[in-house]
Rosetta silent file (secondary structure, phi, psi, omega in degrees, C-alpha in Angstrom):
SEQUENCE: XXXXXXXXXXXXXXXXXXXXXXXXXXXXXXXXXXXXXXXXXXXXXXXXXXXXXXXXXXXXXXXXXXXXXXXXXXXXXXXXXXXXXXXXXXXXXXXXXXXXXXXXXXXXXXXXXXXXXXXXXXXXXXXXXXXXXXXXXXXXXXXXXXXXXXXXXXXXXXXXXXXXXXXXXXXXXXXXXXXXXXXXXXXXXXXXXXXXXXXXXXXXXXXXXXXXXXXXXXXXXXXXXXXXXXXXXXXXXXXXXXXXXXXXXXXXXXXXXXXXXXXXXXXX
SCORE:     score description
SCORE:     0.000 S_00000001
   1 L     0.000  143.758 -177.757   38.338   49.036   98.133 S_00000001
   2 L  -123.931  153.916 -179.238   37.510   52.612   98.980 S_00000001
   3 E  -110.781  133.499  172.575   35.191   55.141   97.439 S_00000001
   4 E  -114.363  103.381 -162.129   36.032   58.794   96.798 S_00000001
   5 E  -103.228  147.342  162.293   32.600   60.212   96.115 S_00000001
   6 L  -124.730 -179.908 -176.748   31.013   63.216   94.467 S_00000001
   7 L   -65.454  -45.768 -174.759   27.307   63.667   93.855 S_00000001
   8 L   -96.016  -42.489 -175.584   27.307   62.442   90.267 S_00000001
   9 L  -123.500  149.460  175.148   30.541   60.517   89.819 S_00000001
  10 E  -128.900  158.708  173.633   32.741   58.459   92.113 S_00000001
  11 E  -116.411  119.764  180.000   36.226   57.028   91.803 S_00000001
  12 E   -96.871  128.464  178.090   36.639   53.464   92.990 S_00000001
  13 E   -85.230  122.749 -178.872   40.117   52.382   94.090 S_00000001
  14 E  -119.830   99.043  178.351   41.000   48.917   92.769 S_00000001
  15 E   -66.359  146.966  178.285   44.278   47.545   94.205 S_00000001
  16 E  -149.908  159.058  179.760   46.213   45.179   91.940 S_00000001
  17 L    52.720 -141.308 -178.247   49.530   43.336   91.904 S_00000001
  18 L   -87.250  -39.276 -172.278   51.796   44.351   94.795 S_00000001
  19 L  -150.210   20.025  177.981   51.312   48.119   94.826 S_00000001
  20 E   -85.723  151.245  166.147   49.300   49.246   91.763 S_00000001
  21 E  -118.245  123.920  170.596   46.082   51.219   91.861 S_00000001
  22 E  -100.965  151.121 -175.115   43.615   50.778   89.033 S_00000001
  23 E  -122.864  138.328  171.206   40.726   53.252   88.892 S_00000001
  24 E  -118.193  115.180  174.806   37.055   52.928   88.056 S_00000001
  25 E   -94.725  125.064 -172.737   35.232   56.219   87.476 S_00000001
  26 E  -147.164  164.584  177.021   31.508   55.531   87.707 S_00000001
  27 L  -116.335   18.301 -177.995   28.030   56.961   88.250 S_00000001
  28 L    93.849  -12.238 -179.627   26.584   53.916   89.980 S_00000001
  29 L  -127.795  -53.746 -179.544   25.596   52.321   86.669 S_00000001
  30 E  -109.900  156.096 -176.864   28.360   52.789   84.102 S_00000001
  31 E  -145.609  152.623  171.094   32.122   52.849   84.605 S_00000001
  32 E  -121.190  136.782 -179.995   35.362   53.623   82.830 S_00000001
  33 E   -97.851  132.771  178.214   38.582   51.803   83.791 S_00000001
  34 E  -107.899  121.155  177.253   41.832   53.728   84.026 S_00000001
  35 L    52.821   57.821 -178.931   45.076   51.763   83.403 S_00000001
  36 L   -78.155   83.077 -179.362   43.625   48.271   83.957 S_00000001
  37 L   -66.692  -22.358  178.879   46.858   46.318   84.218 S_00000001
  38 L  -136.118  128.684 -176.554   44.946   43.289   85.496 S_00000001
  39 H   -75.797  -32.849 -170.668   41.435   42.378   84.350 S_00000001
  40 H   -62.163  -49.977  177.759   40.423   40.191   87.284 S_00000001
  41 H   -64.758  -30.820  176.719   40.204   42.859   90.017 S_00000001
  42 H   -67.017  -46.958  179.328   38.465   45.212   87.571 S_00000001
  43 H   -62.653  -39.025  178.865   35.872   42.589   86.661 S_00000001
  44 H   -64.528  -40.806 -179.793   35.381   41.742   90.328 S_00000001
  45 H   -68.801  -39.399  176.737   34.851   45.417   91.210 S_00000001
  46 H   -60.393  -46.685 -178.376   32.419   45.895   88.339 S_00000001
  47 H   -66.225  -44.324 -177.515   30.397   42.871   89.443 S_00000001
  48 H   -63.266  -29.788 -176.630   30.487   43.767   93.137 S_00000001
  49 L  -105.607    6.703  177.612   29.212   47.269   92.420 S_00000001
  50 L    62.808   40.435 -175.647   26.734   46.402   89.686 S_00000001
  51 L  -109.632  149.216  175.767   28.580   48.436   87.065 S_00000001
  52 E  -111.528  127.958  179.938   28.843   48.101   83.301 S_00000001
  53 E   -73.101  132.317 -179.495   32.141   49.039   81.643 S_00000001
  54 E  -120.668  -11.585  178.534   31.738   51.629   78.875 S_00000001
  55 E  -167.736  162.969  175.784   35.358   52.670   78.129 S_00000001
  56 E  -128.787  135.837  177.136   39.020   52.141   78.978 S_00000001
  57 E  -117.343  130.034  179.348   41.585   54.898   79.461 S_00000001
  58 L  -120.049  140.218  178.783   45.318   54.223   79.193 S_00000001
  59 L   -98.633  -30.426  179.079   48.165   56.570   80.142 S_00000001
  60 L  -164.110  176.515 -164.489   51.171   54.657   78.780 S_00000001
  61 L   -88.703   -0.911 -176.258   52.294   51.331   77.373 S_00000001
  62 L   -64.265  146.130 -170.836   53.783   49.526   80.410 S_00000001
  63 H   -60.255  -35.063 -178.823   52.354   46.078   81.048 S_00000001
  64 H   -74.431    2.391  176.536   51.108   46.823   84.564 S_00000001
  65 H  -115.225  -21.920 -176.923   48.867   49.497   83.032 S_00000001
  66 H  -121.745   -5.520 -169.856   47.567   47.736   79.917 S_00000001
  67 L   -61.277  -25.637 -177.443   47.888   44.010   80.666 S_00000001
  68 L   -89.196   -5.113 -173.288   44.229   43.488   81.521 S_00000001
  69 H   -62.179  -48.522 -178.127   42.833   45.142   78.403 S_00000001
  70 H   -56.508  -42.607  179.222   42.602   42.058   76.123 S_00000001
  71 H   -66.415  -41.000  179.189   40.628   40.085   78.710 S_00000001
  72 H   -62.187  -37.946 -178.422   38.317   43.026   79.415 S_00000001
  73 H   -70.616  -19.616  174.340   37.636   43.417   75.693 S_00000001
  74 H   -68.840  -26.398 -175.818   36.559   39.770   75.530 S_00000001
  75 H  -106.530  -23.426 -177.607   33.705   40.666   77.905 S_00000001
  76 L  -134.511  121.078  177.231   33.033   44.302   77.022 S_00000001
  77 L   -87.700   90.177 -172.573   33.049   45.791   73.542 S_00000001
  78 L  -129.804  155.856  173.853   34.234   49.281   74.515 S_00000001
  79 E   -70.191  149.473  178.116   36.457   52.005   73.062 S_00000001
  80 E  -121.096  112.534  176.855   40.008   52.212   74.344 S_00000001
  81 E   -88.452  139.482  179.700   41.528   55.685   74.660 S_00000001
  82 E  -163.013  173.758 -173.772   45.331   55.846   74.817 S_00000001
  83 E   -66.041  131.810 -177.547   48.413   57.912   73.962 S_00000001
  84 L   -69.805  -21.785 -175.402   48.706   58.830   70.298 S_00000001
  85 L  -101.023   18.905  173.041   52.522   58.751   70.488 S_00000001
  86 L  -132.285  153.693 -178.901   52.813   55.158   71.729 S_00000001
  87 L   -97.981  104.895  176.639   52.029   51.873   70.016 S_00000001
  88 L  -127.269  116.676 -169.263   49.423   49.985   72.036 S_00000001
  89 L   -56.389  -37.305 -172.540   47.572   47.375   69.997 S_00000001
  90 L   -77.953  -14.099 -174.757   44.257   47.699   71.831 S_00000001
  91 L   -67.764  124.928  178.314   43.928   51.493   71.483 S_00000001
  92 L  -106.101  -19.570 -179.644   41.046   52.445   69.193 S_00000001
  93 E  -130.924   88.129  179.063   40.991   56.192   69.961 S_00000001
  94 E   -69.670  135.964 -178.591   44.502   57.706   70.169 S_00000001
  95 E  -135.376  157.337  178.265   44.547   61.034   72.038 S_00000001
  96 L  -152.223 -173.859 -175.444   47.083   63.671   72.936 S_00000001
  97 L   -54.577  135.383 -178.388   47.468   67.169   74.330 S_00000001
  98 L    96.877  -18.051  179.888   44.635   69.494   73.390 S_00000001
  99 L   -76.736  131.449  173.478   42.098   66.708   72.963 S_00000001
 100 E  -124.427  130.652 -176.098   38.879   67.124   74.945 S_00000001
 101 E  -146.909  156.229  174.898   36.336   64.329   74.840 S_00000001
 102 E   -95.434  130.360 -179.240   33.209   62.967   76.498 S_00000001
 103 L   -77.695  128.212 -178.464   33.576   59.486   77.930 S_00000001
 104 L   -56.753  133.931  173.648   30.890   57.134   76.584 S_00000001
 105 L    85.825   -8.145 -175.668   28.158   56.285   79.073 S_00000001
 106 L  -131.079  151.912  171.350   29.163   58.818   81.709 S_00000001
 107 L   -79.180   64.203 -170.592   28.654   62.532   82.416 S_00000001
 108 L  -136.321  113.399  174.571   32.437   62.849   82.177 S_00000001
 109 E  -107.786  129.200 -178.533   34.446   65.219   80.000 S_00000001
 110 E  -121.554  147.557  169.935   38.215   64.827   80.037 S_00000001
 111 E  -114.170  156.794 -172.866   41.093   66.832   78.601 S_00000001
 112 E  -114.513  138.512  172.591   44.457   65.325   77.756 S_00000001
 113 E  -119.539  137.858  169.570   47.979   66.487   78.606 S_00000001
 114 E   -82.775  123.653 -177.381   51.151   65.132   77.062 S_00000001
 115 L  -132.887   64.259 -178.780   53.483   64.317   79.966 S_00000001
 116 L   -68.736  157.448  179.525   56.544   62.514   78.565 S_00000001
 117 L   150.743  -64.937  176.010   59.428   61.456   80.769 S_00000001
 118 L   -63.911  -49.388  165.553   58.553   58.094   82.280 S_00000001
 119 L  -130.160  164.316 -172.626   57.742   57.007   78.709 S_00000001
 120 L   -71.034  -29.003 -176.663   57.990   59.093   75.584 S_00000001
 121 L  -109.930   12.940 -175.102   54.292   59.193   74.822 S_00000001
 122 L   -53.150  137.400  176.582   52.853   59.244   78.364 S_00000001
 123 E  -126.559  165.988  174.015   49.603   61.198   78.755 S_00000001
 124 E  -130.791  154.052  178.854   47.420   62.311   81.664 S_00000001
 125 E  -113.726  135.461 -178.373   43.662   62.831   81.850 S_00000001
 126 E  -123.743  128.227  169.482   42.114   65.848   83.596 S_00000001
 127 E  -104.877  122.273 -178.673   38.529   66.320   84.671 S_00000001
 128 L   -65.625  155.589  178.782   37.803   69.974   85.342 S_00000001
 129 L   -58.994  147.369  174.553   36.301   71.015   88.680 S_00000001
 130 E  -117.888 -179.266  179.502   32.531   70.882   89.033 S_00000001
 131 L   -60.012  -29.306 -174.562   30.152   72.549   91.485 S_00000001
 132 L  -120.060   11.427  179.246   30.560   69.614   93.872 S_00000001
 133 E  -153.790  145.118  175.973   34.031   68.246   93.131 S_00000001
 134 L   -74.016  176.466  172.954   37.579   69.560   92.569 S_00000001
 135 L   -59.149  141.475  174.282   39.662   68.873   89.486 S_00000001
 136 E  -113.479  139.652  178.178   40.664   65.218   89.068 S_00000001
 137 E  -126.651  124.082  174.025   43.998   64.170   87.566 S_00000001
 138 E  -110.999  103.596 -165.390   44.787   60.631   86.369 S_00000001
 139 E  -115.784   13.699  175.401   48.513   60.809   85.781 S_00000001
 140 E    54.871 -121.261 -176.919   49.717   57.198   85.574 S_00000001
 141 L  -113.409   22.623  177.288   53.396   57.059   86.523 S_00000001
 142 L   -82.130  -59.842  177.345   54.398   60.693   85.852 S_00000001
 143 E  -109.252  129.567  173.483   53.615   62.240   89.236 S_00000001
 144 E  -110.726  164.458  170.126   53.449   60.076   92.359 S_00000001
 145 L   -65.285  108.349  179.320   52.455   60.969   95.894 S_00000001
 146 L    85.708    0.971 -177.100   55.799   62.262   97.143 S_00000001
 147 E  -159.280 -163.839  173.904   57.715   61.407   93.979 S_00000001
 148 E  -147.359  167.026 -176.357   57.762   61.019   90.207 S_00000001
 149 L   -72.091  153.760  172.678   58.262   58.167   87.756 S_00000001
 150 L   -62.473  152.273 -179.351   61.630   56.852   86.679 S_00000001
 151 L   -91.081   76.659 -179.444   62.919   58.203   83.384 S_00000001
 152 L   -71.046  -33.856 -175.146   62.802   54.970   81.380 S_00000001
 153 L  -127.758  -33.164 -174.542   62.513   56.710   78.012 S_00000001
 154 L   -92.874 -175.358 -176.651   62.427   60.486   78.416 S_00000001
 155 L  -107.174  161.536  174.081   64.873   63.119   79.607 S_00000001
 156 H   -56.567  -38.885 -179.801   65.021   65.126   82.857 S_00000001
 157 H   -63.373  -39.636  177.002   64.063   68.246   80.835 S_00000001
 158 H   -63.719  -42.260 -179.174   60.973   66.481   79.510 S_00000001
 159 H   -67.488  -38.328  176.659   59.945   65.383   82.999 S_00000001
 160 H   -58.032  -46.180 -179.795   60.450   68.904   84.371 S_00000001
 161 H   -62.747  -43.376 -179.349   58.130   70.197   81.645 S_00000001
 162 H   -64.216  -47.110 -179.905   55.569   67.475   82.322 S_00000001
 163 H   -64.774  -33.993  177.090   55.562   67.982   86.073 S_00000001
 164 H   -61.779  -38.514  176.666   55.255   71.717   85.512 S_00000001
 165 H   -61.788  -42.624 -178.162   52.015   71.161   83.598 S_00000001
 166 H   -71.257  -38.694 -179.954   50.615   69.113   86.470 S_00000001
 167 H   -66.369  -21.606  179.574   51.813   71.551   89.151 S_00000001
 168 L   -77.955  -10.423  176.477   49.929   74.317   87.310 S_00000001
 169 L   -69.434  160.615 -179.533   46.600   72.614   88.035 S_00000001
 170 L   -55.941  147.497 -176.042   44.566   73.963   90.987 S_00000001
 171 L   -58.201  -30.714 -177.595   45.963   73.146   94.424 S_00000001
 172 L   -87.681    6.721  176.158   42.869   71.136   95.378 S_00000001
 173 L   -56.611  129.340  175.570   43.218   68.885   92.313 S_00000001
 174 E   -80.939  127.762 -176.075   42.965   65.229   93.329 S_00000001
 175 E  -102.271  104.385  178.304   45.979   63.297   92.093 S_00000001
 176 E   -96.525   85.032  176.189   45.056   59.723   91.150 S_00000001
 177 E   -88.292  178.815 -163.610   48.449   58.187   90.463 S_00000001
 178 L  -106.319    4.685 -177.333   48.973   54.504   89.826 S_00000001
 179 E  -143.030  151.984  173.112   51.113   53.178   92.689 S_00000001
 180 L   -94.736   74.594  178.879   51.295   53.016   96.476 S_00000001
 181 L  -106.836    7.750 -163.286   54.885   54.267   96.650 S_00000001
 182 H   -60.917  -49.576 -175.473   54.166   57.092   99.055 S_00000001
 183 H   -64.332  -40.067  178.226   56.012   56.080  102.224 S_00000001
 184 H   -67.988  -37.362  175.669   59.195   55.115  100.371 S_00000001
 185 H   -62.245  -40.885 -178.186   58.991   58.346   98.390 S_00000001
 186 H   -72.262  -28.218  173.987   58.602   60.369  101.577 S_00000001
 187 H   -61.969  -42.907  176.250   61.583   58.637  103.207 S_00000001
 188 H   -65.469  -44.967 -178.859   63.675   59.939  100.338 S_00000001
 189 H   -57.875  -36.809 -179.965   62.054   63.371  100.518 S_00000001
 190 H   -69.529  -31.280  175.430   62.983   63.700  104.191 S_00000001
 191 H   -69.539  -38.229 -176.806   66.614   62.986  103.410 S_00000001
 192 H   -74.459  -36.682 -175.415   66.549   65.583  100.631 S_00000001
 193 L  -137.107   68.650 -170.416   64.682   68.271  102.596 S_00000001
 194 L   -65.734  -19.855 -176.689   64.984   67.404  106.306 S_00000001
 195 L   -95.477    7.335 -177.855   63.807   70.833  107.572 S_00000001
 196 L   -79.601  106.154 -175.914   60.493   70.815  105.659 S_00000001
 197 H   -65.241  -40.915  178.604   57.845   70.969  108.410 S_00000001
 198 H   -60.445  -37.802  178.474   54.959   70.239  106.045 S_00000001
 199 H   -66.198  -43.500  178.920   56.805   67.123  104.910 S_00000001
 200 H   -58.873  -42.228  179.627   57.365   65.965  108.495 S_00000001
 201 H   -67.668  -39.031 -179.692   53.624   66.313  109.163 S_00000001
 202 H   -64.009  -38.561  178.471   52.738   64.488  105.958 S_00000001
 203 H   -56.478  -42.122  179.044   54.902   61.529  106.943 S_00000001
 204 H   -63.294  -45.928 -176.834   52.808   61.142  110.113 S_00000001
 205 H   -63.138  -48.281 -176.139   49.518   61.378  108.238 S_00000001
 206 H   -71.286  -35.537  176.437   50.473   58.934  105.499 S_00000001
 207 H   -62.864  -40.061  178.310   52.075   56.462  107.893 S_00000001
 208 H   -63.362  -40.334  177.418   48.870   56.379  109.912 S_00000001
 209 H   -59.331  -46.468 -176.717   46.869   55.630  106.741 S_00000001
 210 H   -68.339  -34.101  177.445   49.090   52.712  105.824 S_00000001
 211 H   -64.113  -25.400  177.304   49.009   51.342  109.389 S_00000001
 212 L  -102.296   17.018  175.786   45.223   51.200  108.968 S_00000001
 213 L    58.376   34.488  176.831   45.570   49.657  105.485 S_00000001
 214 L  -102.422  146.659  176.421   44.162   52.764  103.806 S_00000001
 215 L   -68.795  147.848  174.539   45.468   54.107  100.475 S_00000001
 216 L   -91.210   -3.304 -178.731   47.523   57.306  100.539 S_00000001
 217 L  -109.984  139.012    8.913   46.190   58.112   97.079 S_00000001
 218 L   -79.761  148.925  168.381   44.609   60.376   95.915 S_00000001
 219 E   -94.309 -167.447  171.138   46.892   63.163   96.998 S_00000001
 220 E  -131.495  156.988  178.366   46.420   66.780   95.958 S_00000001
 221 H   -59.742  -39.985  179.841   48.540   69.135   93.874 S_00000001
 222 H   -60.730  -44.672  177.720   48.806   71.501   96.865 S_00000001
 223 H   -61.715  -43.041 -178.929   50.183   68.758   99.109 S_00000001
 224 H   -64.067  -41.964 -179.956   52.645   67.714   96.399 S_00000001
 225 H   -63.654  -27.703 -179.233   53.867   71.284   95.892 S_00000001
 226 H   -86.282  -19.839 -169.294   54.534   71.544   99.643 S_00000001
 227 H  -135.451  -14.141 -173.396   56.258   68.190  100.140 S_00000001
 228 L   -92.799  115.817 -175.623   57.345   66.501   96.897 S_00000001
 229 L   -60.378  -25.942 -178.376   61.032   67.156   96.080 S_00000001
 230 L   -79.427   -8.306  167.255   60.400   66.651   92.364 S_00000001
 231 L  -104.564   -6.180 -174.486   58.093   69.667   92.402 S_00000001
 232 L  -117.861   16.521 -175.432   60.394   71.541   94.825 S_00000001
 233 L   -62.985  -15.314  177.762   63.749   71.045   93.075 S_00000001
 234 L   -82.962   -8.604  178.521   64.124   74.812   92.686 S_00000001
 235 L   -67.354  129.138 -179.142   64.286   75.233   96.477 S_00000001
 236 H   -56.624  -36.041 -178.357   67.846   76.277   97.448 S_00000001
 237 H   -61.971  -32.665 -179.329   67.845   73.895  100.431 S_00000001
 238 H   -72.466  -42.809  176.714   67.399   70.892   98.121 S_00000001
 239 H   -61.527  -42.372  178.843   70.325   71.871   95.894 S_00000001
 240 H   -61.457  -40.077  179.315   72.435   72.457   99.000 S_00000001
 241 H   -65.774  -38.501  177.186   71.530   69.016  100.326 S_00000001
 242 H   -63.583  -39.481  177.846   72.508   67.401   97.034 S_00000001
 243 H   -65.718  -45.889 -179.412   75.917   69.117   97.190 S_00000001
 244 H   -60.490  -34.764 -177.601   76.428   68.026  100.822 S_00000001
 245 L   -82.086   -1.702 -179.018   75.511   64.448   99.880 S_00000001
 246 L    76.136   18.014 -178.672   78.045   64.450   97.051 S_00000001
 247 L   -94.527  -10.336 -179.475   75.287   64.088   94.467 S_00000001
 248 L  -144.312  130.245 -176.782   75.954   67.468   92.872 S_00000001
 249 L   -65.949  -40.245 -178.746   79.386   69.057   92.397 S_00000001
 250 L  -157.345  160.000  177.368   78.077   72.579   92.847 S_00000001
 251 L   -68.718  120.562 -173.167   74.818   74.468   92.874 S_00000001
 252 L  -129.077 -134.614 -177.793   74.043   74.916   89.200 S_00000001
 253 L   -80.764  159.845  173.521   70.880   75.093   87.093 S_00000001
 254 H   -55.768  -35.912  178.676   67.469   73.777   88.167 S_00000001
 255 H   -62.895  -42.105  178.308   67.872   71.137   85.436 S_00000001
 256 H   -63.428  -40.710  178.482   71.136   69.943   86.997 S_00000001
 257 H   -63.251  -47.452 -179.279   69.470   69.796   90.397 S_00000001
 258 H   -61.833  -43.808 -179.045   66.492   67.822   89.096 S_00000001
 259 H   -59.833  -46.989 -179.701   68.749   65.427   87.186 S_00000001
 260 H   -64.491  -37.935 -179.830   70.880   64.751   90.277 S_00000001
 261 H   -63.200  -46.202 -178.420   67.752   64.354   92.402 S_00000001
 262 H   -65.867  -40.254  178.984   66.241   61.740   90.061 S_00000001
 263 H   -65.539  -38.888  177.729   69.532   59.808   89.856 S_00000001
 264 H   -63.285  -43.923 -179.962   69.813   59.783   93.661 S_00000001
 265 H   -63.139  -34.531  178.544   66.263   58.454   93.974 S_00000001
 266 H   -58.438  -33.459 -176.043   67.087   55.681   91.502 S_00000001
 267 H   -95.435   -7.979 -168.348   69.768   54.455   93.928 S_00000001
 268 L   -70.759    0.000    0.000   67.922   55.199   97.185 S_00000001
């Protein structure tokens, strides 16, 4: 487990399953769990760090993000924040875009964005920058390091809108996504945009992290804008590559490019 620290609050990385990241935001005493798909690693991290759980935050309804909630609630009587447009039995405080709230037990104020695409009611949580820390984004499976979530329920147009909201955050925003998919995402990105120098450099950096068993997450919005094809789909070179690969009949609208890009990634 690794710590990403600020003066008042830290984010603890809790690996789970094969490639999930669960997050504990804490102040050394109290903690909030983000997308606790498995209770056991969360409980172990709380115990190891002497932390008391005060809330749970959920981004969407998939089992690897909510599966640990019932067990956690057996041990901690805490509020569960989650998407207002999805049905999750454990949620006690449904939230959606425009909602700003203080997390119980922590000096932590979060705002909510609706980011449908991966699921229809998917949300993200944003902590605004402070004097000693940049903006933090907890985006579940909408934006990944080097990629984006599959469109299980939403449309390409919805995902474009959602990713646009996230890309509008400050460049130094830390992106706490929920999976260690980075190297496979970047392999696809290099096929899509082979002449992107920033991408070539990122591959080296992230490969070195994984060789030393370090997480590649959090990323930043600035890094994603420079290297992630799902934020760069308007680049002419990407559309041209899709045409050359037979994934797009002709260079058309940005929506057509994004749609073809996501379908190609599904098969990659």
